C-alpha positions as CSV (number, residue, x, y, z in Angstrom):
1,M,128.2,59.2,112.0
2,I,125.9,58.4,109.1
3,K,122.6,59.4,110.8
4,K,123.9,62.8,112.0
5,L,124.8,63.4,108.6
6,D,121.6,62.5,107.4
7,K,120.0,65.0,109.6
8,L,122.5,67.9,108.6
9,I,121.5,67.1,104.4
10,V,117.6,67.2,105.4
11,Q,118.0,70.5,108.1
12,S,119.9,72.2,105.0
13,F,117.3,71.3,102.6
14,V,114.4,72.0,104.3
15,G,114.7,75.9,105.0
16,P,115.6,76.6,101.7
17,F,112.6,74.5,100.4
18,I,109.9,76.1,102.3
19,A,111.2,79.9,101.4
20,T,111.9,79.1,97.5
21,F,108.4,77.3,97.8
22,F,106.5,80.1,99.0
23,I,108.6,82.6,96.7
24,T,107.9,80.3,93.7
25,L,104.0,80.1,95.0
26,F,103.7,84.1,95.3
27,V,105.2,84.6,91.9
28,L,102.4,82.2,90.1
29,V,99.7,83.7,91.8
30,L,101.3,87.2,90.6
31,Q,101.5,85.5,87.3
32,F,98.0,84.3,87.0
33,F,96.3,87.8,88.2
34,W,98.7,89.4,85.6
35,L,97.1,87.4,82.6
36,W,93.5,87.7,84.3
37,I,93.1,91.3,85.9
38,D,91.1,92.6,83.1
39,D,88.1,90.4,84.4
40,F,88.4,91.6,87.6
41,V,89.1,95.3,87.6
42,G,86.0,97.7,88.1
43,K,83.7,94.7,89.4
44,G,83.5,95.9,93.3
45,L,84.5,92.5,94.6
46,D,84.6,92.7,98.6
47,T,87.7,91.6,100.5
48,I,86.3,88.3,101.7
49,T,86.0,87.1,97.9
50,I,89.1,88.4,96.7
51,A,90.8,86.7,99.7
52,K,88.5,83.1,98.7
53,F,89.9,83.0,95.0
54,I,93.7,84.1,96.1
55,V,93.2,81.0,98.2
56,Y,91.7,79.1,95.6
57,V,94.3,80.2,92.7
58,S,97.2,78.8,95.4
59,A,96.3,75.7,96.1
60,T,95.8,75.0,92.1
61,L,99.1,76.2,91.3
62,I,101.0,74.3,94.4
63,P,101.6,71.2,92.1
64,L,103.2,73.3,89.7
65,A,105.4,75.5,92.2
66,L,106.9,72.2,94.4
67,P,108.8,70.9,91.4
68,L,110.7,74.7,91.0
69,A,111.3,74.7,94.7
70,V,112.8,71.0,95.0
71,L,114.9,72.3,92.0
72,L,116.2,75.4,93.4
73,S,116.4,74.1,96.9
74,S,118.5,71.5,95.7
75,I,120.8,73.3,94.1
76,M,121.1,76.0,96.7
77,T,121.7,73.1,99.5
78,F,124.2,71.5,97.6
79,G,126.0,74.4,96.0
80,N,126.1,75.8,99.9
81,L,128.0,72.5,100.7
82,G,130.4,72.6,97.7
83,E,131.1,76.5,98.7
84,R,132.3,75.2,102.3
85,F,134.4,72.8,101.1
86,E,132.1,70.3,103.0
87,L,131.3,68.3,100.3
88,V,135.2,67.4,99.7
89,A,135.4,66.6,103.4
90,I,132.4,64.1,103.1
91,K,134.2,62.4,100.1
92,S,136.8,62.1,101.8
93,A,135.6,60.4,104.5
94,G,134.6,57.7,101.8
95,I,130.9,58.7,101.7
96,S,130.2,58.1,98.1
97,L,127.9,61.4,96.4
98,L,124.7,58.7,96.0
99,R,125.1,58.1,99.5
100,F,124.9,61.8,100.4
101,M,121.9,61.9,98.1
102,M,119.8,59.4,99.4
103,P,118.2,61.6,102.5
104,L,117.2,63.8,100.2
105,F,116.1,61.3,97.7
106,V,114.0,59.9,100.0
107,V,112.2,63.2,100.7
108,C,111.9,64.2,97.3
109,I,109.7,60.6,97.0
110,F,107.8,61.7,100.0
111,I,106.9,65.2,98.7
112,C,106.1,63.6,95.1
113,G,103.8,61.6,97.1
114,I,102.0,64.7,98.9
115,S,101.8,66.3,95.3
116,F,100.0,63.3,93.8
117,L,97.5,63.0,97.0
118,F,96.9,67.2,96.5
119,N,96.8,66.9,93.2
120,N,94.3,63.9,93.1
121,Y,92.1,64.9,95.9
122,I,92.5,68.4,97.0
123,N,92.9,70.0,93.5
124,P,90.0,68.6,92.0
125,V,87.6,70.3,94.6
126,V,89.6,73.5,94.7
127,N,89.7,73.6,91.1
128,L,85.9,73.7,90.9
129,K,85.2,76.1,93.8
130,M,87.5,78.8,91.6
131,Q,85.9,78.1,88.6
132,T,82.6,78.5,89.9
133,L,83.8,81.8,91.7
134,R,85.8,82.5,88.4
135,Y,82.8,82.6,86.3
136,D,80.6,84.1,88.7
137,I,83.0,87.3,88.6
138,I,83.4,87.5,84.7
139,V,79.9,87.6,84.4
140,A,79.2,90.2,86.6
141,K,78.5,93.7,85.8
142,P,80.7,96.5,86.4
143,A,80.7,98.3,90.0
144,F,78.2,101.0,90.2
145,D,79.9,104.1,89.3
146,I,78.2,107.0,87.6
147,K,80.8,109.7,86.4
148,E,80.0,113.1,85.6
149,G,78.9,114.1,82.0
150,V,79.1,110.5,80.8
151,F,75.8,108.4,79.8
152,Y,75.8,105.5,82.3
153,D,73.6,102.8,80.5
154,K,74.6,99.7,83.2
155,I,71.2,99.8,84.9
156,D,68.6,97.7,82.9
157,G,66.2,99.8,81.3
158,Y,67.6,103.5,82.3
159,V,70.4,105.7,80.8
160,I,71.6,108.2,83.3
161,K,73.3,111.7,82.4
162,I,74.8,113.6,85.7
163,G,76.1,117.2,85.0
164,K,78.3,117.3,87.8
165,K,79.0,115.6,91.1
166,E,80.1,117.6,94.5
167,K,83.3,116.5,96.4
168,D,80.8,114.5,98.8
169,N,79.7,112.2,95.7
170,S,76.3,112.4,96.9
171,T,74.9,116.2,95.9
172,I,74.4,116.3,92.0
173,E,73.4,118.8,89.4
174,N,71.6,118.6,86.2
175,V,70.5,115.5,86.2
176,I,69.0,113.7,83.1
177,I,67.4,110.3,83.0
178,Y,65.5,108.0,80.1
179,E,63.6,105.4,81.3
180,Q,62.4,102.6,78.6
181,P,58.9,102.3,79.3
182,T,57.3,99.1,80.4
183,S,53.7,100.3,78.9
184,A,52.5,99.1,75.3
185,N,51.0,102.7,75.1
186,S,54.5,104.7,75.5
187,L,55.5,105.6,72.3
188,Q,59.2,106.7,73.3
189,D,61.4,106.7,76.8
190,N,60.2,108.4,79.5
191,I,62.5,111.8,80.2
192,I,63.2,113.1,83.7
193,I,65.1,116.2,83.9
194,A,65.8,118.1,87.5
195,D,68.4,120.9,87.9
196,K,70.0,119.3,91.4
197,G,69.6,116.7,93.7
198,K,71.0,114.1,96.3
199,M,72.0,110.6,95.3
200,R,72.5,107.7,97.5
201,V,73.0,103.9,97.5
202,T,70.9,102.1,100.4
203,P,72.3,99.0,102.6
204,D,69.2,96.7,100.7
205,N,71.2,97.7,97.3
206,F,68.6,100.3,95.8
207,L,69.8,103.7,94.6
208,E,67.6,106.4,95.5
209,F,67.5,110.0,93.7
210,D,66.0,112.8,95.5
211,L,65.5,115.2,92.6
212,Q,64.7,118.9,93.0
213,N,63.1,121.4,90.6
214,G,62.5,119.3,87.2
215,S,60.1,117.7,84.6
216,L,58.9,114.4,83.7
217,Y,58.4,113.9,79.9
218,Q,55.9,111.1,78.8
219,E,54.3,110.5,75.2
220,T,51.4,108.0,75.2
221,G,49.1,106.6,72.4
222,Q,48.9,104.1,69.3
223,H,51.8,103.4,67.2
224,M,51.5,104.4,63.7
225,T,49.1,106.8,64.0
226,T,48.5,110.5,65.3
227,N,46.7,110.3,68.0
228,T,48.8,110.8,70.8
229,E,49.3,112.3,73.8
230,Y,52.6,114.3,75.6
231,I,52.2,114.8,79.0
232,R,54.5,117.2,80.9
233,V,54.6,117.0,84.9
234,G,56.7,119.9,86.6
235,F,57.9,119.1,90.3
236,K,59.5,120.6,93.4
237,Y,61.0,117.2,94.7
238,Y,60.8,113.7,93.1
239,R,62.3,110.3,94.2
240,K,63.5,108.0,92.0
241,V,64.3,104.7,93.2
242,F,66.8,102.0,91.1
243,D,67.0,98.6,91.8
244,L,71.0,97.8,92.2
245,S,70.6,94.0,92.8
246,S,71.9,92.8,89.7
247,F,75.4,94.2,90.7
248,K,75.5,92.1,93.0
249,L,77.8,88.9,92.7
250,S,75.6,86.2,92.2
251,R,77.2,82.5,93.3
252,S,76.3,79.8,91.0
253,N,75.6,76.2,92.0
254,D,79.0,73.8,92.0
255,N,77.0,71.5,90.1
256,T,77.5,73.6,86.8
257,F,81.3,72.5,86.4
258,K,81.6,69.2,88.5
259,N,81.7,67.3,85.3
260,N,84.5,68.9,83.7
261,Y,87.8,66.7,83.2
262,Q,89.8,69.3,85.5
263,M,87.5,68.7,88.3
264,L,88.2,64.5,88.5
265,N,90.1,62.5,90.3
266,I,92.0,59.6,88.6
267,R,89.5,57.0,89.5
268,Q,86.6,58.9,87.8
269,L,89.0,59.8,85.1
270,S,89.3,56.4,84.6
271,I,85.7,55.4,84.2
272,T,85.1,58.3,82.1
273,I,87.6,57.6,79.7
274,D,86.4,53.6,79.5
275,S,83.2,55.3,78.9
276,L,83.9,57.5,76.3
277,K,86.1,54.8,74.2
278,K,83.0,52.7,74.8
279,K,81.1,55.0,73.1
280,D,83.1,55.9,70.5
281,N,83.5,52.2,69.3
282,E,79.7,51.9,69.4
283,Y,79.7,55.3,67.1
284,I,81.7,53.9,64.9
285,N,80.1,50.4,64.5
286,S,76.4,52.3,64.2
287,T,77.9,54.6,61.4
288,N,79.1,51.8,59.3
289,N,75.6,50.1,59.9
290,S,73.9,53.0,58.5
291,M,76.3,53.1,55.7
292,Q,75.6,49.4,54.7
293,L,71.9,50.2,54.8
294,Q,71.9,53.4,52.2
295,L,74.3,51.2,50.0
296,S,72.6,48.6,48.0
297,F,74.9,46.9,45.6
298,P,76.9,45.2,48.1
299,K,74.1,42.4,47.8
300,Y,74.6,42.0,44.1
301,L,78.2,41.5,44.3
302,D,78.1,37.4,43.9
303,S,75.1,38.0,41.3
304,N,75.7,36.6,37.6
305,W,76.5,40.3,36.5
306,K,80.3,39.3,35.7
307,I,79.2,36.2,33.6
308,N,76.9,38.1,31.6
309,A,79.6,40.6,31.1
310,Q,82.1,38.2,29.8
311,Q,79.2,36.3,27.4
312,N,78.6,40.4,26.1
313,S,82.1,41.2,24.2
314,K,80.8,44.9,24.4
315,A,80.5,45.4,27.9
316,K,83.6,46.4,29.8
317,S,82.3,47.0,33.2
318,F,78.8,47.0,35.3
319,K,78.0,50.4,33.4
320,D,77.9,48.6,29.8
321,L,75.3,46.6,31.2
322,I,72.9,49.3,31.9
323,P,70.3,50.2,29.0
324,D,70.6,53.5,27.6
325,S,67.2,54.5,29.1
326,V,67.6,54.2,32.4
327,Q,71.7,55.3,32.5
328,S,70.7,58.8,33.4
329,A,68.2,57.6,36.0
330,V,70.6,55.1,37.5
331,N,73.3,58.1,37.4
332,N,71.1,61.0,38.8
333,R,69.8,57.9,41.6
334,G,73.9,57.2,42.2
335,S,74.9,60.6,42.4
336,S,72.0,61.5,44.9
337,V,73.3,58.5,47.4
338,V,76.7,59.5,47.3
339,N,76.0,63.5,48.1
340,S,73.3,62.0,50.9
341,I,76.3,59.8,52.1
342,R,78.7,62.2,52.1
343,N,76.6,64.8,54.1
344,T,75.8,61.9,56.5
345,F,79.8,61.5,57.3
346,D,80.3,65.1,57.3
347,Q,77.9,65.8,60.1
348,N,79.2,62.6,62.0
349,D,82.7,63.5,61.5
350,L,82.2,66.7,63.7
351,V,80.6,65.0,66.2
352,F,83.1,62.3,66.2
353,T,86.0,64.4,66.2
354,S,84.4,66.5,69.3
355,E,84.2,63.3,71.2
356,Q,87.9,62.0,70.5
357,K,89.0,65.9,71.7
358,E,86.9,65.2,74.9
359,L,88.4,62.0,75.5
360,R,92.0,63.2,74.8
361,L,91.0,66.0,77.1
362,H,90.5,63.4,79.8
363,Q,93.6,61.6,79.1
364,I,95.6,65.0,79.4
365,A,94.4,65.1,82.6
366,W,94.8,61.6,83.8
367,H,98.6,61.8,82.7
368,E,98.9,65.2,84.4
369,K,98.5,63.9,87.6
370,L,101.5,61.6,87.6
371,T,103.5,63.3,85.5
372,M,103.5,66.9,87.8
373,S,104.4,64.6,90.8
374,L,106.9,62.8,89.3
375,A,108.5,65.9,88.1
376,C,109.5,66.7,92.0
377,L,112.0,63.7,91.7
378,V,112.7,64.7,88.1
379,L,114.1,67.9,88.8
380,F,115.7,67.1,92.1
381,L,118.0,64.5,89.9
382,I,119.1,67.6,87.9
383,G,119.4,69.8,90.9
384,A,121.3,67.8,93.5
385,P,124.3,67.0,91.0
386,L,124.3,70.5,89.9
387,G,124.6,72.2,92.9
388,S,127.6,69.6,93.4
389,I,129.4,70.6,90.1
390,I,128.9,74.7,90.1
391,R,129.7,74.6,94.4
392,K,128.1,77.8,94.2
393,G,125.3,78.8,96.8
394,G,122.9,81.7,97.8
395,V,120.3,83.0,95.2
396,G,122.6,84.2,92.5
397,L,124.0,81.3,90.2
398,P,121.9,78.7,91.5
399,L,118.6,81.0,90.6
400,V,120.2,81.2,87.1
401,F,120.3,77.4,86.7
402,A,116.8,76.8,88.1
403,V,115.0,79.0,85.9
404,V,116.7,77.7,83.1
405,F,116.2,74.3,83.9
406,F,112.4,74.6,85.1
407,V,111.7,76.7,81.9
408,I,112.8,73.8,80.0
409,F,110.6,71.4,81.6
410,Y,107.7,73.8,81.8
411,L,107.8,74.5,77.9
412,L,108.7,70.6,77.2
413,N,105.2,70.2,79.2
414,N,103.2,72.7,77.6
415,Y,104.3,71.5,73.9
416,G,103.5,68.1,75.0
417,T,100.2,68.9,76.5
418,K,99.2,71.0,73.1
419,F,100.8,68.0,70.9
420,V,98.1,65.7,72.6
421,K,95.5,68.0,72.1
422,Q,95.7,68.3,68.6
423,D,96.4,64.6,68.1
424,V,100.0,64.8,66.9
425,L,101.1,62.9,69.9
426,T,99.7,59.7,71.6
427,P,99.0,60.9,75.6
428,I,102.1,58.6,77.1
429,G,104.3,60.5,74.3
430,G,103.1,63.9,74.9
431,M,102.6,64.4,78.8
432,W,105.6,62.5,79.2
433,M,107.5,64.1,77.2
434,A,109.5,66.3,79.8
435,T,110.6,63.3,81.9
436,Y,111.9,61.6,78.8
437,I,114.0,64.1,78.2
438,L,115.0,66.1,81.6
439,L,115.7,62.4,83.2
440,P,118.5,61.7,81.1
441,I,120.0,64.7,81.6
442,G,119.9,64.1,85.5
443,I,121.5,60.6,85.3
444,F,124.1,62.4,83.1
445,L,124.8,64.9,85.7
446,T,124.9,62.8,88.3
447,Y,127.3,60.8,87.0
448,K,129.6,63.8,86.3
449,A,129.2,64.9,89.7
450,L,130.3,61.2,90.6
451,H,133.5,61.6,89.0
452,D,134.2,65.5,89.9
453,S,133.8,66.8,86.8
454,Q,134.6,70.0,86.1
455,I,132.0,71.2,83.2
456,F,130.8,74.2,84.8
457,N,134.7,75.2,85.7
458,K,135.7,78.3,83.6
459,E,139.2,77.2,84.3
460,S,138.9,73.7,82.9
461,Y,137.7,75.6,79.6
462,S,140.7,78.2,79.8
463,R,142.9,75.5,80.2
464,A,141.1,73.2,77.4
465,L,141.6,76.9,75.4
466,K,145.1,77.3,75.8
467,R,145.8,73.5,75.1
468,I,144.2,74.0,71.7
469,K,146.0,77.4,70.4
470,L,149.0,75.3,71.4
471,L,148.5,72.4,69.4
472,W,147.2,75.0,66.4
473,Q,150.7,76.8,67.0
474,R,152.7,73.6,66.6
475,L,150.6,72.7,63.5
476,Q,151.4,75.8,61.6
477,N,155.1,75.6,63.0
478,K,155.5,72.2,61.6
479,S,153.6,72.9,58.1
480,G,156.0,75.8,57.9
481,A,159.1,73.7,58.6
482,D,157.6,71.3,55.8
483,H,157.4,74.4,53.2
484,Q,160.7,75.0,54.2
485,S,162.8,71.5,53.9
486,P,162.7,71.1,50.4
487,A,164.9,74.7,50.1
């Protein structure tokens, strides 16, 4: 019976989990493009590039979609069983809730393992591909598009204005082209004016203008002199070719971003963190040694100046032992040394702060691979007892509770990451903050579910309010009787 029950609970969980996982992933992908849509619009990206980028983005968001899918599907599974009174039948058969949760607990551990393996081995590679492609898209020029009556300056060295374009998007009229000359003898831009023509883009990525009935204007000569020559050439037919290769999406080498902390697995992050810590320690030691070289007074600390100061009744400090004739020079030299040390430390502080920030980023990435994996188990410990308490299936009330707890988890995780970046919390304190807070909540909900708690039953609250009102009325009646008794 127990084995069949295990199959029942797992089968009830798998369907909602798969559905909620893909829905969650779809929403997260939409959110990503909503934030970065300005970098992609107008770049003339082909379908293959867009599809490839969507696959990369989806893969990077899988570790975030898994916890939400586990939370929502566990609430739906236990809510459906509670709504159909199957939980009551199982408990009446002597099977505890913990034993009933055990199959899904094992499944969630398996999901945590998959999430960790994906986050540690696949995500760094996908992140590298996505960041490289995203960089290429961001730096790419907008797609070639010349509009009527607007100066178009996206082609290097040219400014083009077209007065009118026909519906075929090829026939053009009133064409003006300003060309920046490459010759040193040219004094100003060359100008081409034509009444009409044809415009087309060749398969090898060149733009051809076949112009008719126009003129070409050019001025040559020496700069800052009147010895110039103005040339005007009329033409009935003139072909002007522009190179559009700069509008193509150029692909960068993946090695450009391979050393970024987001592109490393746990083993590589551990090696890098150890190297950064050793580098920081060596940097501190070298800074202390350089300070000792610039300060010369430590070697005089054990000299006899204190004995001389005691013999001289007027000497209250080391400054009183310095003759008046050299005090000004000593003060100036001391001030110069202090300013030099301060400038050196200010520069070293900038470098050290940057190194510490880099170290914290690597530590964040190291802990994130573990916290995002264990988040599936933590949210399951919240979702399973929560579903058995509310006893509501479907996507109504369970979706509300799932969104609330996931938002809490997401905010805690983001704030913890931010605090670690700002050096407010240690990596262990910041990156595990969501786990520290949500795990006790999950244990509390499990305890309440084991004892058939009514914390989400509105009838229990209405009964409690009625008892409070009744108690309040009794107190009022008693106080009124006490006031009347002396009479």
